[in-house]
C-alpha positions in Angstrom: -87.9 -22.2 -165.9 -88.4 -19.0 -164.0 -92.0 -17.9 -163.4 -93.4 -14.6 -162.2 -96.7 -13.7 -160.6 -98.5 -10.4 -160.1 -101.0 -10.0 -157.2 -103.4 -7.0 -157.7 -105.4 -6.2 -154.5 -106.0 -3.0 -152.6 -105.5 -4.9 -149.3 -101.9 -5.2 -148.1 -103.0 -8.1 -145.9 -104.5 -10.1 -148.7 -101.5 -9.5 -151.0 -99.1 -10.7 -148.3 -101.2 -13.8 -147.5 -101.4 -14.8 -151.2 -97.7 -14.4 -151.7 -96.9 -16.3 -148.6 -99.0 -19.3 -149.7 -97.4 -19.3 -153.2 -93.9 -19.0 -151.7 -94.5 -22.0 -149.5 -95.2 -24.0 -152.7 -92.2 -22.6 -154.6 -94.5 -22.0 -157.6 -92.8 -18.7 -158.7 -89.4 -17.1 -158.7 -90.5 -13.5 -158.9 -93.4 -11.9 -157.0 -94.9 -8.5 -157.9 -97.7 -6.5 -156.1 -100.1 -3.7 -157.1 -102.7 -1.9 -155.1 -105.2 -1.4 -157.9 -105.7 -2.2 -161.6 -104.0 0.9 -162.9 -100.8 0.2 -161.0 -101.0 -3.4 -162.0 -101.4 -2.6 -165.7 -98.5 -0.2 -165.7 -96.3 -2.9 -164.1 -97.5 -5.5 -166.6 -96.4 -3.3 -169.5 -92.8 -3.1 -168.3 -92.4 -6.6 -166.7 -92.7 -10.1 -167.9 -95.6 -11.7 -165.9 -96.7 -15.3 -166.3 -99.9 -15.3 -164.1 -102.1 -12.6 -162.5 -104.3 -12.8 -159.4 -106.6 -9.8 -159.4 -109.3 -8.6 -157.0 -112.6 -7.4 -158.5 -113.3 -4.4 -156.3 -110.5 -1.9 -156.1 -110.2 1.9 -156.2 -109.2 3.9 -159.4 -109.4 0.8 -161.6 -111.4 -2.3 -160.7 -110.7 -5.9 -161.9 -113.1 -5.7 -164.8 -111.5 -2.6 -166.3 -108.1 -4.2 -165.7 -109.1 -7.3 -167.6 -110.5 -5.2 -170.5 -107.2 -3.3 -170.8 -105.1 -6.4 -170.7 -107.2 -8.3 -173.3 -107.0 -5.3 -175.6 -103.2 -5.6 -175.8 -101.8 -8.2 -178.2 -98.6 -8.5 -176.3 -100.1 -9.4 -172.9 -103.6 -10.6 -173.7 -102.7 -14.3 -173.2 -101.5 -13.9 -169.6 -103.9 -15.9 -167.4 -105.9 -13.8 -164.9 -107.5 -15.4 -161.9 -110.1 -13.2 -160.3 -110.6 -12.9 -156.5 -114.3 -12.6 -155.7 -116.6 -12.8 -152.7 -118.5 -16.1 -151.9 -121.9 -14.8 -152.9 -120.7 -12.6 -155.8 -122.0 -14.9 -158.6 -122.6 -12.0 -161.1 -119.0 -10.9 -160.8 -117.7 -14.4 -161.4 -119.8 -14.7 -164.6 -119.0 -11.2 -165.8 -115.3 -11.8 -165.2 -115.2 -15.1 -167.1 -117.1 -13.5 -170.0 -114.6 -10.7 -170.2 -111.7 -13.1 -170.4 -110.6 -14.1 -166.9 -109.2 -17.6 -166.9 -110.7 -18.6 -163.5 -111.9 -17.2 -160.2 -111.1 -17.9 -156.5 -113.6 -17.1 -153.9 -112.7 -15.0 -150.7 -112.0 -15.9 -148.1 -110.0 -18.5 -150.0 -108.7 -21.9 -149.1 -104.9 -22.2 -149.4 -105.2 -25.6 -151.0 -107.7 -24.4 -153.6 -105.7 -21.3 -154.3 -102.6 -23.4 -154.9 -104.4 -26.0 -157.0 -106.0 -23.4 -159.3 -102.7 -21.5 -159.7 -100.8 -24.7 -160.6 -103.4 -25.7 -163.2 -103.3 -22.3 -165.0 -99.5 -22.1 -164.8 -99.2 -25.5 -166.4 -101.7 -24.5 -169.1 -99.7 -21.3 -169.7 -96.5 -23.3 -170.0 -98.0 -25.6 -172.5 -99.4 -22.7 -174.5 -96.0 -21.0 -174.6 -94.3 -24.2 -175.8 -96.9 -24.6 -178.5 -96.4 -21.0 -179.6 -92.6 -21.6 -179.8 -93.2 -24.7 -181.8 -95.5 -23.0 -184.2 -93.1 -20.1 -184.6 -90.3 -22.6 -185.3 -92.5 -24.4 -187.9 -93.3 -21.1 -189.5 -89.7 -20.1 -189.7 -88.8 -23.5 -191.1 -91.4 -23.1 -193.8 -89.7 -20.0 -195.3 -86.1 -20.4 -194.3 -83.3 -22.3 -196.0 -82.0 -24.6 -193.3 -78.3 -24.4 -194.3 -77.8 -20.7 -194.8 -80.6 -19.1 -192.7 -81.7 -17.0 -195.7 -85.2 -17.2 -197.3 -85.8 -20.3 -199.3 -86.9 -20.4 -202.9 -90.6 -20.6 -202.1 -90.5 -17.6 -199.8 -88.4 -15.7 -202.4 -91.0 -16.2 -205.0 -93.8 -15.0 -202.7 -91.8 -11.9 -201.8 -90.9 -11.3 -205.4 -94.5 -11.5 -206.5 -95.5 -9.0 -203.8 -92.6 -6.6 -204.5 -93.1 -6.8 -208.3 -96.8 -6.0 -208.0 -96.0 -3.1 -205.7 -93.4 -1.7 -208.1 -95.9 -1.9 -211.0 -98.6 -0.2 -208.9 -96.5 2.6 -207.5 -94.2 3.1 -210.5 -91.1 2.4 -208.4 -88.1 0.3 -209.4 -87.1 -3.2 -208.3 -83.6 -4.5 -208.7 -82.4 -8.1 -208.6 -78.9 -9.4 -207.9 -78.2 -13.0 -208.8 -75.0 -14.6 -207.4 -73.3 -17.8 -208.1 -70.2 -19.1 -206.3 -67.4 -19.6 -208.8 -66.0 -23.2 -209.2 -68.1 -24.5 -206.4 -68.1 -28.1 -207.7 -64.3 -28.1 -207.4 -64.6 -27.1 -203.7 -67.0 -29.9 -203.1 -64.9 -32.4 -205.0 -61.7 -31.5 -203.3 -62.7 -30.7 -199.8 -66.0 -32.5 -199.4 -69.7 -31.5 -199.2 -69.4 -30.4 -195.5 -66.7 -27.9 -196.5 -68.9 -26.8 -199.4 -71.8 -26.2 -197.0 -69.5 -24.1 -194.9 -68.6 -22.0 -197.9 -72.2 -21.5 -198.7 -73.0 -20.5 -195.2 -70.2 -17.9 -195.0 -71.2 -16.6 -198.5 -74.8 -16.2 -197.4 -73.7 -14.2 -194.4 -71.6 -11.8 -196.5 -74.4 -11.6 -199.0 -77.0 -10.6 -196.4 -74.6 -8.3 -194.6 -74.1 -6.0 -197.6 -77.8 -5.5 -198.1 -80.2 -3.0 -196.5 -82.5 -4.2 -193.7 -85.5 -4.1 -196.0 -83.9 -5.9 -198.9 -84.6 -9.6 -199.4 -81.8 -12.3 -199.5 -82.6 -15.8 -200.5 -80.9 -19.0 -201.5 -82.2 -19.7 -205.0 -80.8 -23.2 -205.3 -77.4 -24.9 -205.0 -74.7 -22.3 -204.9 -77.0 -19.5 -206.3 -78.4 -16.6 -204.3 -80.8 -13.8 -205.1 -81.3 -10.4 -203.6 -84.3 -8.2 -204.1 -83.7 -4.4 -203.7 -86.9 -2.4 -203.8 -86.8 1.2 -204.9 -83.2 0.7 -206.2 -81.9 1.8 -209.6 -79.8 -0.5 -211.6 -76.5 1.4 -211.1 -77.2 1.4 -207.3 -77.8 -2.3 -207.4 -74.7 -2.9 -209.4 -72.6 -1.0 -206.8 -74.1 -3.2 -204.1 -73.3 -6.3 -206.2 -69.7 -5.1 -206.6 -69.4 -4.6 -202.8 -70.6 -8.1 -202.3 -68.1 -9.5 -204.9 -65.2 -7.6 -203.2 -66.2 -8.8 -199.8 -66.3 -12.4 -200.8 -63.0 -12.1 -202.7 -61.3 -10.6 -199.7 -62.7 -13.0 -197.1 -60.5 -16.0 -196.2 -62.9 -19.0 -196.0 -61.9 -21.7 -193.4 -62.1 -25.0 -195.2 -60.6 -28.2 -193.9 -58.2 -26.3 -191.6 -56.9 -24.1 -194.4 -57.8 -20.7 -195.6 -59.4 -20.8 -199.0 -60.0 -17.9 -201.3 -63.5 -17.9 -202.9 -64.9 -15.7 -205.6 -68.4 -15.2 -207.0 -70.0 -13.9 -210.2 -73.0 -11.7 -210.1 -75.7 -10.6 -212.5 -78.0 -7.5 -212.0 -81.3 -6.7 -213.6 -84.1 -4.3 -212.7 -87.7 -3.4 -213.4 -88.8 -1.5 -215.3 -86.4 -1.9 -218.2 -86.3 -3.1 -221.8 -87.6 -6.6 -222.0 -88.4 -6.8 -218.3 -92.2 -6.8 -217.8 -92.8 -9.8 -215.6 -91.3 -11.8 -212.8 -90.1 -14.4 -215.3 -88.3 -11.9 -217.5 -86.7 -10.2 -214.5 -85.2 -13.5 -213.3 -84.2 -14.4 -216.9 -82.4 -11.0 -217.4 -80.5 -11.4 -214.1 -79.6 -15.0 -215.1 -78.4 -13.8 -218.5 -76.2 -11.2 -216.8 -74.8 -13.8 -214.5 -74.0 -16.0 -217.4 -72.1 -13.2 -219.1 -70.1 -12.7 -215.9 -69.2 -16.4 -216.0 -68.1 -16.5 -219.6 -66.2 -13.2 -219.2 -63.9 -14.6 -216.7 -65.9 -15.0 -213.4 -65.4 -13.0 -210.2 -67.2 -10.0 -211.8 -70.5 -8.1 -212.0 -72.5 -7.8 -215.2 -75.8 -6.0 -215.7 -78.2 -5.7 -218.6 -76.6 -2.4 -219.5 -72.9 -2.3 -218.5 -70.1 -4.4 -217.2 -67.7 -4.5 -214.3 -65.2 -2.5 -216.3 -67.5 0.6 -216.3 -68.2 0.1 -212.6 -64.6 0.2 -211.6 -63.4 2.8 -214.1 
């Protein structure tokens, strides 16, 4: 791993001495310097820093003001700051720790103590970063379908609940597209479940790719997918569904070293409309439209109001 350190001190001699000590221990790959808190803060906003050594008394912006500005920023507040203070400056040490400094080092400092304290806080920072990555991964797993990378059903329902309530409150529309891969069981039976998974993954990619950045794409279950399109009228959603259908139809899917043609049927519903006054009725209406697409020959789009024939006429 590569680590970077920022040394903030108005003394050129002190900065050079600290950096020389750290270089001898090979603790960091990148070394940055600043003559005061203001210069250090500007550098911190534009550069990834893993640890900061900061003097208390400096012109323009002292160490306390520097700590306050760093801790006020969500993106950098967790960078450990080690204060450099005088031997008898007990009040500064206490004040600095209360404001958020991770530790302090007294001047004139002992190279061994400096190195030991820096190592400890660098290790703590590394562990915190790993924990943060693990928590983020767990959070992502909790709402993501592991095969396709789309939202899972649980997250879909949470998003649908939120979007439906927003549409009711604001008087805006909410459209839903439900997709089912045609004859998917035949693909699994003939080519195996691994090939079937590959088809689902590619279908999900096409499905997500035809939507707007603020639309929601989710795997509803098995070979079924759902998209939520806020502020979208039913005819607009139907056109999106038709684009998805055509894109899937035209894409050669690589299955078992052969190019396989896959098709999908899609149903479209929207709120508000006749018979749609709840989340359950919105899903049921989209599911009924999808069922009509299946019984009418598959590889087509159906809505609660008109069919694929009207869309393409």
